[in-house]
Residue, then its C-alpha position, 0 to 999 in steps of 0.5 A: m500500500s503506497e503512502a498516497n493510498l493510506p486511509s485516514k489516521t484513527c488517532e493522533i501521533d501524540r497517542l502513539v506511545t504513552l507508557p513510560n516504559d515504552i518511552n524510556k525504551i525509545l529514548e534509549g534507542k531500544k525501541t524503533a517501532v510501534r504496532r497499533n490497531g489503528r494508524y496514528a502517524d503519517v510518514g515524515e511526521i514528528l513524534e516528540l518524547n521528553g523534548v526529543s524528536f523522532k521522525v516516522a520513516n514507514v507506516y504499513r499493515q502487518t498480521l500478527g502471524d508475520l511477526t518475528d523475533e527481529m520485529a519484536q526486538q524493534e519493539g524493545y523485546e528480546t523475543l516474540e514470545d516476550y512481546k506477545n506476553t506483554i501485549l496480552s497482559l496489557h489487553k486483558g481478554m484479547p486473543w492473539l490471532a495470527h490473521m489480526r492486522v495491525w499498523v506498524h509505525e517505524f521511526s528514528r531519532v532526529e539528530e540535531 
């Protein structure tokens, strides 16, 4: 799906990352992607966290079944199993369905 064909955002970028642990992982360079049910950012948009800027480099769809350990490491976890367990603990009662589609938001720190 090209950037021009992306649907409207479902939420604003300032809601993309709200958990203190995730913010810390991003600031430490351990988290470079966020997966959400909705689309929170456009490519090129700037995410501000504690006065540090991060530029969204890519936004695309993916199924949970496509996730790998490497992708979980982008999310700041050692393994896919660690990531899965954390997500399920945050969303009580949510099943982990391989066909469930999420939006991936990839970003990098803006160097001054």
